[in-house]
DRENLOVEX-317923 format. One record per residue: residue number from 1; residue in three letters; x, y, z of N, C-alpha, C in turn. Coordinates in steps of 0.2 Angstrom, whole numbers, always signed. Layout:
! residues N
NUM, ala, X, Y, Z, X, Y, Z, X, Y, Z
...
This chain:
! residues 148
1, met, +125, +270, +83, +118, +266, +82, +112, +268, +85
2, ile, +106, +266, +81, +100, +269, +81, +97, +263, +85
3, pro, +93, +270, +89, +89, +264, +96, +85, +259, +93
4, gly, +83, +254, +94, +80, +247, +92, +83, +246, +85
5, phe, +88, +248, +82, +93, +245, +76, +92, +236, +76
6, asn, +94, +234, +83, +95, +226, +83, +88, +222, +83
7, glu, +81, +227, +86, +76, +223, +87, +75, +222, +79
8, leu, +74, +228, +75, +73, +228, +68, +77, +222, +65
9, ile, +83, +222, +64, +86, +217, +63, +83, +210, +65
10, ala, +82, +209, +70, +79, +202, +71, +73, +202, +69
11, met, +69, +207, +68, +62, +205, +66, +64, +204, +58
12, leu, +66, +208, +56, +68, +206, +48, +71, +200, +48
13, arg, +74, +197, +52, +78, +190, +50, +73, +184, +53
14, cys, +68, +187, +57, +64, +184, +57, +57, +182, +52
15, met, +56, +187, +47, +51, +187, +42, +54, +184, +37
16, lys, +61, +184, +36, +63, +180, +32, +64, +174, +32
17, ser, +65, +171, +39, +62, +164, +40, +55, +161, +38
18, leu, +50, +167, +41, +43, +165, +41, +43, +164, +32
19, gln, +46, +170, +26, +45, +168, +20, +47, +163, +19
20, ser, +54, +159, +20, +56, +155, +19, +51, +148, +20
21, leu, +47, +149, +27, +43, +145, +27, +36, +144, +25
22, ala, +34, +149, +23, +29, +151, +16, +32, +147, +11
23, val, +37, +147, +8, +38, +146, +1, +39, +139, +1
24, val, +40, +135, +8, +40, +129, +7, +34, +124, +8
25, ile, +29, +128, +12, +24, +127, +13, +19, +125, +7
26, val, +20, +130, +2, +18, +130, -6, +19, +126, -9
27, ala, +26, +123, -8, +29, +121, -14, +26, +114, -11
28, ile, +24, +113, -7, +23, +105, -3, +15, +106, -5
29, gln, +11, +110, -5, +4, +110, -7, +4, +108, -15
30, leu, +9, +112, -18, +8, +110, -25, +10, +103, -27
31, met, +15, +102, -26, +17, +95, -26, +10, +88, -24
32, gly, +7, +88, -17, +1, +84, -17, +3, +81, -13
33, cys, -2, +77, -9, -1, +72, -6, +0, +65, -7
34, gly, -2, +63, -17, -5, +58, -19, +1, +56, -22
35, arg, -1, +50, -26, +7, +47, -28, +7, +51, -35
36, ser, +13, +51, -36, +14, +53, -42, +19, +50, -46
37, asp, +17, +43, -46, +23, +39, -51, +21, +38, -57
38, gly, +14, +42, -59, +12, +42, -66, +9, +35, -69
39, leu, +7, +31, -63, +5, +24, -66, -4, +26, -64
40, thr, -8, +21, -68, -14, +23, -67, -16, +15, -63
41, arg, -21, +18, -56, -22, +13, -53, -29, +9, -52
42, val, -32, +5, -49, -39, +3, -48, -38, -1, -41
43, val, -42, +2, -37, -43, -4, -31, -46, -8, -31
44, val, -44, -14, -27, -45, -19, -28, -49, -22, -21
45, asn, -54, -24, -21, -55, -28, -16, -58, -35, -16
46, gly, -60, -39, -10, -62, -45, -12, -62, -49, -7
47, asn, -64, -56, -5, -64, -62, -1, -61, -67, -4
48, val, -56, -69, +2, -52, -74, +0, -57, -82, +5
49, thr, -55, -86, +2, -58, -93, +7, -53, -98, +6
50, leu, -52, -101, +10, -49, -108, +9, -53, -114, +11
51, gly, -52, -119, +6, -57, -124, +8, -64, -123, +8
52, gly, -66, -117, +7, -73, -115, +10, -74, -110, +15
53, ser, -67, -109, +19, -70, -104, +24, -66, -99, +22
54, pro, -68, -91, +27, -66, -86, +25, -56, -87, +28
55, val, -49, -84, +25, -45, -84, +28, -45, -79, +33
56, glu, -45, -82, +37, -45, -78, +45, -39, -72, +45
57, arg, -33, -73, +44, -28, -68, +44, -22, -71, +39
58, gly, -21, -67, +35, -17, -67, +28, -13, -60, +27
59, gln, -10, -62, +18, -10, -57, +15, -10, -60, +8
60, ile, -12, -54, +3, -13, -54, -5, -7, -52, -6
61, arg, -3, -52, -13, +3, -48, -16, -1, -50, -23
62, phe, -1, -42, -25, -2, -43, -33, +6, -40, -34
63, ile, +9, -43, -40, +14, -45, -41, +15, -42, -50
64, pro, +16, -36, -53, +15, -35, -60, +20, -42, -64
65, his, +15, -42, -68, +18, -48, -72, +21, -44, -79
66, val, +22, -48, -85, +24, -47, -91, +21, -39, -95
67, asp, +26, -36, -97, +24, -30, -97, +19, -26, -95
68, thr, +21, -27, -88, +15, -22, -83, +21, -20, -77
69, ala, +22, -13, -78, +24, -7, -75, +22, -7, -67
70, gly, +26, -3, -62, +24, -4, -55, +26, -9, -50
71, pro, +25, -7, -45, +29, -10, -37, +23, -17, -35
72, val, +23, -20, -32, +21, -26, -28, +17, -20, -23
73, thr, +10, -24, -24, +6, -22, -21, +5, -26, -15
74, ile, +5, -27, -9, +3, -30, -4, -2, -27, +1
75, glu, -7, -33, +2, -12, -31, +7, -14, -36, +12
76, glu, -16, -34, +18, -18, -39, +23, -25, -42, +21
77, ile, -28, -49, +23, -33, -51, +22, -33, -52, +32
78, leu, -40, -51, +31, -41, -53, +41, -49, -53, +39
79, asn, -52, -59, +41, -57, -62, +44, -61, -63, +35
80, gly, -57, -65, +30, -59, -67, +23, -59, -62, +18
81, lys, -57, -54, +20, -58, -48, +15, -51, -47, +15
82, tyr, -50, -42, +9, -46, -39, +9, -46, -32, +5
83, ser, -43, -27, +4, -44, -21, +0, -36, -18, -1
84, cys, -37, -16, -7, -31, -12, -9, -32, -6, -10
85, glu, -37, -2, -6, -38, +4, -4, -31, +10, -2
86, arg, -30, +7, +4, -23, +9, +9, -17, +11, +3
87, thr, -17, +7, -2, -10, +7, -5, -10, +12, -10
88, gly, -17, +15, -12, -19, +18, -16, -20, +16, -22
89, gly, -22, +8, -23, -24, +2, -29, -19, +0, -31
90, val, -21, -4, -36, -15, -9, -39, -14, -6, -47
91, pro, -8, -7, -49, -8, -3, -55, -10, -8, -61
92, val, -13, -4, -66, -18, -8, -71, -14, -12, -75
93, gly, -15, -17, -78, -11, -22, -80, -11, -31, -79
94, gln, -8, -35, -79, -8, -41, -76, -6, -41, -72
95, his, -6, -47, -68, -1, -47, -61, -3, -55, -58
96, arg, +3, -57, -56, +4, -64, -53, +1, -62, -46
97, val, -3, -65, -43, -7, -63, -36, -3, -72, -30
98, glu, -1, -70, -26, +1, -73, -22, -5, -73, -15
99, ile, -5, -78, -12, -10, -77, -6, -6, -82, -1
100, leu, -7, -77, +6, -4, -82, +11, -10, -83, +16
101, ala, -11, -89, +19, -15, -88, +24, -11, -93, +32
102, trp, -12, -87, +35, -9, -92, +44, -11, -91, +49
103, asp, -9, -98, +51, -13, -100, +57, -14, -94, +62
104, pro, -22, -93, +62, -25, -87, +66, -23, -87, +75
105, ser, -21, -95, +76, -21, -97, +83, -13, -95, +87
106, val, -8, -95, +83, -2, -93, +83, -2, -86, +81
107, pro, +1, -80, +89, +1, -75, +88, +8, -73, +84
108, phe, +5, -67, +80, +10, -65, +74, +15, -62, +78
109, pro, +22, -65, +73, +28, -61, +78, +30, -52, +77
110, thr, +32, -50, +82, +32, -44, +84, +40, -41, +83
111, gly, +44, -46, +81, +52, -43, +82, +54, -52, +81
112, pro, +60, -52, +78, +67, -57, +76, +67, -61, +84
113, gly, +69, -69, +81, +68, -74, +84, +62, -77, +87
114, gln, +57, -73, +83, +48, -77, +87, +47, -83, +81
115, val, +43, -86, +84, +40, -90, +77, +36, -89, +73
116, thr, +37, -88, +68, +33, -87, +60, +26, -92, +62
117, pro, +18, -89, +61, +14, -96, +60, +15, -99, +55
118, lys, +11, -105, +55, +10, -109, +51, +7, -107, +44
119, gln, +9, -108, +40, +7, -108, +31, +1, -112, +32
120, leu, -6, -110, +30, -10, -116, +28, -12, -113, +21
121, ala, -11, -112, +17, -12, -112, +9, -5, -115, +5
122, pro, -9, -119, +1, -2, -124, -2, +1, -118, -6
123, lys, +8, -121, -8, +11, -116, -11, +9, -113, -17
124, lys, +4, -117, -21, +2, -117, -28, -2, -109, -27
125, tyr, -3, -107, -21, -7, -102, -21, -2, -95, -19
126, asn, +4, -96, -16, +10, -90, -15, +16, -91, -19
127, glu, +20, -97, -14, +29, -96, -17, +28, -100, -27
128, glu, +22, -103, -28, +22, -106, -35, +16, -105, -36
129, ser, +13, -98, -36, +7, -96, -40, +6, -96, -46
130, glu, +1, -100, -49, -2, -97, -57, -8, -93, -57
131, leu, -10, -90, -52, -15, -86, -52, -13, -81, -56
132, val, -16, -77, -60, -15, -71, -63, -22, -67, -64
133, val, -21, -61, -63, -27, -57, -65, -26, -52, -69
134, thr, -30, -48, -74, -28, -42, -78, -34, -37, -76
135, leu, -31, -33, -74, -35, -27, -70, -34, -20, -75
136, asp, -41, -17, -77, -41, -12, -83, -44, -6, -78
137, asp, -43, +0, -80, -48, +6, -77, -54, +6, -79
138, ser, -57, +2, -82, -65, +1, -83, -70, +3, -79
139, thr, -69, +0, -73, -72, +1, -66, -67, +0, -61
140, asn, -71, +5, -55, -65, +6, -50, -69, +8, -43
141, pro, -70, +4, -39, -65, -4, -39, -67, -7, -42
142, val, -64, -12, -42, -63, -18, -44, -65, -24, -38
143, val, -69, -29, -40, -69, -36, -36, -67, -41, -37
144, lys, -63, -43, -34, -60, -48, -36, -58, -54, -29
145, asp, -63, -60, -31, -65, -66, -25, -59, -71, -27
146, phe, -56, -73, -22, -51, -81, -20, -54, -85, -21
147, asp, -56, -91, -21, -60, -96, -17, -55, -102, -20
148, leu, -50, -104, -14, -45, -108, -15, -45, -114, -11
């Protein structure tokens, strides 16, 4: 055998591994980090009040309605404000809106068997909600306030 042959083979194997890693990195960069579901989305922000006071802690859900494609968008309401920016926005179209408002004096459950805070918003704003919004991409972001 040629002296250093084993070292040469080891170096070639290492280069092959590095080459494979480079291909994977390039592929990931070409795919991008954004959503690739083909849906047009708009960022929706707003305020939520219940009985004239800001909802201190809750959740807002935009549920695709008739002929609207896309997933449900769920965001936190904190101190009366929400923003659907973190999720990439809400798909354009018509959505049924559900709003949950939890008792802020009860700690939020962090595991099974813990008490869920009392729901302060009437069912007509969540389980039985008839709130409907239609979103288009003419403005972005969209401001939608809800006075319950």
